[in-house]
C-alpha positions in Angstrom: 6.0 -4.9 12.7 7.2 -1.6 14.3 4.7 1.0 15.7 5.1 3.3 12.7 5.1 0.6 10.0 2.2 0.5 7.6 1.1 -2.8 6.0 -0.6 -2.5 2.6 -2.4 -5.4 1.0 -3.0 -5.1 -2.8 -5.4 -7.4 -4.7 -4.4 -7.4 -8.3 -6.8 -7.9 -11.2 -5.7 -11.5 -11.7 -6.6 -12.3 -8.0 -3.0 -12.3 -6.7 -2.8 -10.8 -3.2 0.5 -8.9 -2.4 1.7 -7.5 1.0 3.9 -4.5 1.3 5.7 -3.2 4.4 5.8 0.6 4.2 7.0 3.6 6.1 4.5 5.8 4.3 1.6 5.2 1.9 -0.7 7.5 0.0 -3.6 6.9 -2.3 -5.2 9.1 -5.0 -7.8 8.4 -7.6 -5.0 7.5 -10.1 -2.1 6.0 -8.1 -1.2 4.1 -4.9 2.2 5.4 -3.8 4.3 3.6 -1.1 7.6 4.2 0.5 8.7 0.7 1.4 10.7 -0.1 4.5 13.6 -1.2 2.2 13.8 2.5 1.2 12.4 2.1 -2.3 9.4 3.8 -3.7 6.5 1.8 -5.3 3.8 3.5 -7.4 0.9 1.4 -8.7 -1.8 2.6 -11.1 -5.2 2.2 -9.5 -6.7 0.7 -12.7 -4.2 -2.3 -12.2 -5.8 -3.4 -8.9 -9.1 -4.5 -7.6 -8.7 -3.2 -4.1 -6.1 -2.3 -1.4 -6.1 -1.9 2.3 -3.8 -0.2 4.8 -3.2 -1.2 8.4 -3.3 1.0 10.4 -5.6 3.3 8.5 -4.7 7.0 8.4 -7.2 8.0 11.1 -5.8 5.4 13.5 -2.3 6.9 13.6 
């Protein structure tokens, strides 16, 4: 993991835990948006997930 990389964990409604390596990640009340390190965008509706976490958190950068 590089210094600027963000790791996002997403727990889906069915219990599946998925890990994403990102250059940038943003969350709103409706969507979780991520710019993946493979230079693709990923947008996930918040109603499709139980929870998510970001490491490092925005205040830690």
